[in-house]
Structures are given as structure tokens and as C-alpha cells.
N, C-alpha and C positions, 0 to 999 in steps of 0.2 A: 398785740399791737400791729399796726400795718405801717408800712414805710411810705415814703413819697410815690413810689411805683405801684403800690398795692400789694406788695409781697409780705407774707406773714414773717414776724421777726422775733415773736415772743414765745415764751414756753411757760408751761404750769411749774410753779414753784413747790416742789415737795420739800419735806424735812431732809436735812442732810443725810446722805447715805441711803435714803428711802428711794426705792426705784432705780438705783444705779445699775443694778444687775439687769433689770428690764431694758434700761437705756443702752447697755452695752450689747445686749442680744439684738436689740433693734438696729443699732448702728452696723454690727457686723453683718446682718442679714441684707440691710439696704445696700451696703458696699458690695457684697458679694453678687447680688442680683443685678445691681446696675453695672458691675463689671462685665458680667455674663452678658448682658444685653449690649454691651461696648458703647455705653453712653458716657459722654464727659460728665464731670460734675456741673460744670457751667451749663450744659444743655438740660441736665436733669432738674436743677434748680429752677430754670425757666418752666420746664414742664409741670412741676408741682406747685409753682408759684410761690417759692420761698427764696430768701436771699441766699447766696453762695456761702456767706459766713455761718448762717443758721443750718444749712445743709452739712457743712463742715463738721459743726457740733453735734449734729445727729449721727453721723458717720462715726465720730471719735466717741460717741457714747456719753457725751457731757451735757446733752439737751434732753429735756422731757417735753416732747412736742405734744400739742393739743391732738385730741382724737381726730379732728378734721384734717390736719396735716398727715396723720398716720393712714386715714382713709385715701388721700391724694397720693401718697407714697406707693401704697397697695395698688391703687388703680394703674399708675403710670408703669408699674413693674409687672403688672398683670398677674397679681397674687391676691392673697387675702391678708387682712390685718393679723389674723392668727398666726399666719405663716411667718410674718415679719417679726412677731413677738414670741416666737418659738425658738428655743435654744436647739440648734441643729448640730452642735459641736460633738455631741456623743454619737450621731449618726454617721457610719462611714459613707464616703462620697461614692456614687455610682457613676462609672464612666460611660454607661449605655444610655444615659439620660440625655436627651437633646435640649440645648440651651433655650431658655424662655426668650421670647422677643417682647421687648416693652412696647406698650402703645405710645405712639407719638402724637398726642392731641389731646 
């Protein structure tokens, strides 16, 4: 569904409990990459054309966004959908890696 200003507001409805791990991984990765790029939630929501409440649900792991939204998230964060959906919690952080810079546009 699209709201009055053309922002995506809906999610795919999976069976309860199904996909919740994937949603959590997506949320953690979006939050991590957005913060690394030093982008506010408000600005990022505008960049990917979603409402701020929906972005909050994505980052909290409680939303199951459509593929088109995941593609926009990845593009704005200059990464791939695969990286957004890959659990990085078991990979040690490297301090020698330069932060990613998000595309603004």
C-alpha cells in the first residue's frame, strides 16, 4: 500500500514466526550500515521512499518488507540485498575497514 505522499507503508504478511529471524538480520544490518554512513532515520526514510514508522519496524526486525523495498535499502546503503540479509553477528568486526558511504539520491 502507498500512503498519501507516495511512500510504501505495507509489508508482506508471513505466517507468525516465519521469517522473523530474517527480519531481525535485515534490521540489524540496515541499522548498522545506516549508522556507519551517519544518516538519520528521517533522512534515510526519505531516501528510500518509506515512512519513518515503517523504517522503524524494519530496523526493529518486526516488518517483512517487499523485495522492492529491500532493493531500495541496499541501493541507498551502497550494498547488495544479499549483504543486508546475511547474518554478520558471528563474523568479527574489522577495524581496518573504511566505513561505507551511502548514496544520496
